[in-house]
C-alpha positions in Angstrom: -10.4 41.2 -28.1 -6.6 41.1 -27.6 -4.9 37.7 -28.0 -2.7 36.6 -25.2 1.0 36.5 -26.2 2.5 33.0 -26.4 4.1 31.7 -23.2 7.9 31.5 -23.0 9.0 28.0 -24.0 10.1 27.1 -20.4 6.6 27.8 -19.1 4.6 26.4 -22.1 6.2 23.0 -21.4 4.2 22.3 -18.2 3.1 23.4 -14.8 4.9 26.4 -13.2 4.6 28.5 -10.1 3.7 32.2 -10.1 7.2 33.0 -9.1 8.6 31.1 -12.1 6.2 32.9 -14.3 7.3 36.3 -12.9 11.0 35.4 -13.4 10.2 34.5 -17.0 8.7 37.9 -17.6 5.0 37.3 -17.8 2.6 39.8 -16.2 0.0 39.1 -13.5 -2.6 39.6 -16.2 -1.0 37.1 -18.5 -1.0 34.5 -15.7 -4.8 34.8 -15.5 -5.5 34.4 -19.2 -8.0 31.8 -20.4 -5.3 29.6 -21.9 -3.9 29.0 -18.4 -5.5 26.6 -15.9 -5.3 27.3 -12.1 -5.3 23.9 -10.2 -4.3 25.5 -6.9 -3.1 28.8 -5.5 0.3 29.8 -6.8 0.3 27.1 -9.5 -0.4 27.6 -13.2 -0.8 25.0 -16.1 -1.0 25.8 -19.8 -4.5 24.6 -20.8 -4.6 21.2 -22.5 -1.0 20.3 -21.6 -0.6 16.6 -21.0 1.8 15.9 -18.1 3.1 13.0 -16.1 2.3 12.9 -12.4 5.9 13.8 -11.6 5.7 16.9 -13.9 2.4 17.9 -12.4 3.7 17.6 -8.9 6.9 19.5 -9.4 5.7 23.1 -8.8 3.9 22.1 -5.6 7.4 21.3 -4.2 8.8 24.6 -5.3 6.7 27.0 -3.3 9.1 27.7 -0.5 8.0 25.0 2.0 9.9 21.8 1.6 7.1 19.4 0.7 7.8 15.9 -0.6 5.6 13.8 -2.9 4.4 10.8 -0.9 1.9 8.0 -0.3 -0.2 7.1 -3.3 1.4 9.8 -5.5 4.8 8.4 -4.8 3.5 4.9 -5.4 2.3 5.8 -8.8 5.5 7.6 -9.7 7.5 4.5 -8.6 5.0 2.4 -10.6 3.8 0.2 -7.7 1.5 -2.6 -8.7 -1.5 -1.3 -6.9 -4.9 -3.0 -7.3 -6.8 -1.6 -10.3 -9.9 -1.4 -8.1 -9.1 0.2 -4.8 -10.7 -1.3 -1.6 -13.1 1.5 -1.0 -14.5 4.8 -2.3 -12.5 6.9 0.1 -9.3 5.3 -1.1 -10.3 5.9 -4.7 -10.8 9.6 -4.1 -7.6 9.9 -2.0 -5.4 8.0 -4.6 -6.5 10.5 -7.3 -5.2 13.5 -5.4 -1.7 14.8 -5.0 -0.1 13.5 -1.7 2.5 15.7 -0.1 4.4 15.2 3.2 5.8 18.1 5.2 8.3 17.7 8.1 6.9 20.5 10.2 4.2 21.5 12.6 1.3 21.4 10.0 0.5 19.4 7.0 0.1 21.0 3.6 -3.4 22.4 2.9 -4.4 23.4 -0.6 -6.9 22.5 -3.3 -6.3 19.0 -4.9 -3.7 18.0 -2.2 -3.9 15.4 0.6 -1.4 16.7 3.2 0.6 14.6 5.6 3.0 15.6 8.4 5.9 13.4 9.3 9.6 13.5 10.0 11.5 12.4 6.9 15.1 11.2 7.1 17.5 11.9 4.2 17.3 8.3 3.1 13.5 8.6 3.0 13.7 11.0 0.0 14.9 10.6 -3.6 15.1 13.3 -6.2 13.5 12.4 -9.6 14.1 15.0 -12.3 14.7 17.4 -9.4 11.4 16.6 -7.6 11.6 15.3 -4.0 9.7 12.0 -3.8 9.6 9.5 -0.9 11.9 6.6 -1.5 10.6 3.1 -2.4 11.1 1.7 1.1 9.5 4.8 2.8 6.6 4.7 0.4 6.0 1.1 1.2 6.0 1.9 4.9 3.6 4.8 4.4 1.1 2.7 2.4 1.4 -0.2 4.9 0.2 2.3 7.6 -2.9 3.6 5.7 -5.0 0.5 6.6 -6.3 0.3 3.0 -3.8 -2.3 1.7 -3.9 -6.0 2.7 -0.9 -8.1 3.4 -1.3 -9.7 0.0 -1.5 -6.3 -1.7 1.9 -5.4 -0.2 3.5 -8.8 -1.1 2.4 -8.2 -4.7 4.0 -4.8 -4.7 7.3 -6.0 -3.1 7.5 -9.1 -5.4 7.3 -6.8 -8.5 9.9 -4.3 -7.1 12.5 -7.0 -6.3 11.9 -9.3 -9.3 15.1 -10.2 -11.1 16.0 -13.2 -13.3 17.8 -14.2 -16.4 15.0 -15.9 -18.3 15.8 -16.2 -22.0 14.5 -13.2 -24.0 12.9 -11.8 -20.8 15.6 -10.9 -18.2 14.7 -8.6 -15.4 16.7 -6.5 -13.0 15.3 -5.6 -9.6 14.1 -2.0 -9.3 15.0 -2.2 -5.6 16.8 -5.2 -4.0 14.9 -7.1 -1.4 17.9 -6.9 0.9 17.7 -3.1 0.8 14.1 -3.1 1.8 14.8 -5.6 4.6 17.6 -3.4 5.9 15.3 -0.4 5.9 12.5 -2.1 7.7 14.9 -3.7 10.2 16.4 -0.3 11.1 13.2 1.6 11.6 11.8 2.6 15.0 8.2 1.4 15.7 5.8 3.1 13.3 2.3 2.6 11.9 2.5 0.0 9.2 5.9 -1.4 10.1 4.7 -4.8 11.4 2.6 -5.3 8.3 5.5 -4.3 6.0 7.9 -6.7 7.8 5.4 -9.5 7.5 5.0 -8.8 3.8 8.8 -8.9 3.3 8.9 -12.4 5.0 6.5 -13.6 2.3 8.1 -11.9 -0.7 10.1 -13.9 -3.2 12.6 -12.9 -5.9 11.8 -13.9 -9.4 8.0 -13.5 -9.6 6.9 -12.0 -12.9 3.3 -10.9 -12.3 0.8 -10.1 -9.6 -1.4 -13.1 -10.4 1.6 -15.4 -9.8 2.1 -13.8 -6.4 -1.5 -14.2 -5.5 -1.6 -17.8 -6.6 1.5 -18.6 -4.6 0.0 -17.1 -1.5 -3.2 -18.9 -2.1 -1.4 -22.2 -2.3 0.6 -21.5 0.8 -2.5 -20.7 3.0 -4.5 -23.7 1.6 -2.3 -26.4 3.0 -0.8 -27.4 -0.4 2.8 -28.7 -0.7 5.4 -26.0 -1.2 5.6 -24.2 -4.5 8.7 -22.3 -5.7 8.5 -19.3 -8.1 10.8 -19.0 -11.1 12.0 -22.6 -10.8 14.5 -23.8 -13.4 13.8 -27.3 -14.8 16.2 -28.9 -17.3 14.5 -30.7 -20.2 15.9 -33.9 -21.8 18.4 -31.9 -23.8 19.6 -30.1 -20.7 18.0 -26.8 -21.8 16.4 -24.7 -19.0 12.6 -24.3 -18.6 11.6 -21.5 -16.3 8.4 -22.5 -14.4 6.2 -19.8 -12.9 5.3 -22.0 -9.8 6.9 -25.4 -9.3 6.2 -28.1 -6.8 9.4 -30.2 -7.1 8.2 -32.8 -4.5 5.4 -33.9 -6.8 6.8 -32.6 -10.1 4.0 -30.3 -10.9 4.6 -27.1 -13.0 1.9 -24.4 -12.6 1.9 -21.7 -15.3 -0.1 -18.5 -15.2 -1.0 -17.5 -18.8 -2.0 -13.9 -19.3 -3.7 -12.4 -22.4 -0.6 -12.5 -24.5 -0.8 -16.3 -24.6 -3.8 -16.1 -26.9 -1.7 -15.3 -30.0 -1.0 -18.1 -32.5 2.7 -17.8 -32.1 2.6 -17.9 -28.3 0.2 -20.9 -28.3 2.7 -22.8 -30.4 5.5 -21.9 -28.0 3.3 -23.0 -25.1 2.5 -26.3 -26.7 6.3 -26.9 -27.1 6.8 -25.9 -23.4 4.2 -28.4 -22.3 5.8 -31.2 -24.4 9.3 -30.5 -22.9 7.8 -30.4 -19.4 6.1 -33.7 -19.8 9.1 -35.4 -21.4 11.1 -34.3 -18.3 8.8 -36.3 -16.2 6.7 -33.4 -14.9 3.0 -32.5 -15.2 2.0 -29.0 -16.4 -1.1 -27.2 -15.2 -2.1 -23.9 -16.9 -4.1 -21.3 -14.9 -5.5 -18.3 -16.8 -7.5 -15.2 -15.9 -10.8 -17.0 -16.5 -9.8 -19.6 -13.8 -9.0 -16.7 -11.5 -12.3 -15.0 -12.2 -14.1 -18.3 -11.3 -12.7 -17.9 -7.8 -10.2 -19.4 -5.4 -12.2 -22.6 -4.8 -12.2 -23.3 -8.6 -8.4 -22.8 -8.8 -7.7 -25.0 -5.8 -9.8 -27.9 -7.1 -7.7 -27.8 -10.3 -4.4 -27.7 -8.5 -5.4 -30.4 -6.0 -6.5 -32.7 -8.8 -3.2 -32.2 -10.6 -1.2 -32.9 -7.4 -3.1 -36.1 -6.7 -2.5 -37.2 -10.2 1.2 -36.8 -9.3 1.0 -38.8 -6.1 0.1 -36.2 -3.5 -2.0 -38.0 -0.8 -3.8 -34.8 0.3 
C-alpha cells in the first residue's frame, strides 16, 4: 500500500479548506487520505492535530460566504466566564458546536455548525488572527437573547470582562471597559436580549476578581442586607492598604471569598496576617469558601447576618 506524502507545512499546521489544499499543490486523492479528517464539506483537518477553537473555526470563515464566529463560540474565544454546568441539555449540545452568523437571506447550514442570520455592523466584528469574530459587546447581546443565561450569569460575565484594579502583586486591566459596553448597549435599537443586557450592566461593578464574589454580592443585595462594596480599600494601623473582596463600611464587616489556592500553607499564613490587620483596624472579617457556597444560600446568609449583628446591625 502506498504511503501518503507528508502535507505541506502550511496545511499540516491545522484546519484548511479544499481550496487552500489545491493552492498548496495537494491532489483530490491526497485530500481524502486516512490521515486527514473531514469535519464538514470543504474542510480538512490533519488527523490528531490539536487546535484552539479559533484555529478550528478559521476555515469555516474562508469558504466564500462572509460568516462570522458568534454566540457561544465567540464567548469561548473571548473567554467569557460561562457556567461550568449549562442550564439544560439543549444548551450543552449547542455550546459544543461551532456558531456562525451570516448577514444574508439564509443562515449557514453544515455539519457541526449552528447557523444564525443577523445584520452585523462593522463595530460588531473583530478580527482575531485574521478570523472574524463578533465583538465582546455584540457577543454579550447575542447571549442575552438566547434565553439560556440568567441575569446573574450575565453580571458574572460582565464583572470579569471589566475588572481592573491595582492590588499588590495581582493588578488587573479590564479586557473591555464598562463604559464601552454601556455605550454599545445605549446606542442599539431594540433587539432580543437588549433589556436583559442593560439590566446586567446596571448591576455590574468594576474590581470584582471572581464569579463567586459576584454571586455573593448579588445574593447580599437581593436579601435585604446593608450595602457591600467590591474591592474596597481599607488602611491598616500602619496606613498600608488592605483590599477587601466585599466590604460593608457601615458596619465594618469584611467578607472574603477564599478559593482553593487558600489551602496552601503559605497562603494560610498570609490570610492569618490579613485577618489580624483587619481586626486591628477595627473591622470584623468573615471568610466564605466554596464549602459554604455548596451548603446553599441560606447557610451563607445565616453566617453573614450573624457577623453583621455582631457589628451592630439591627436587622
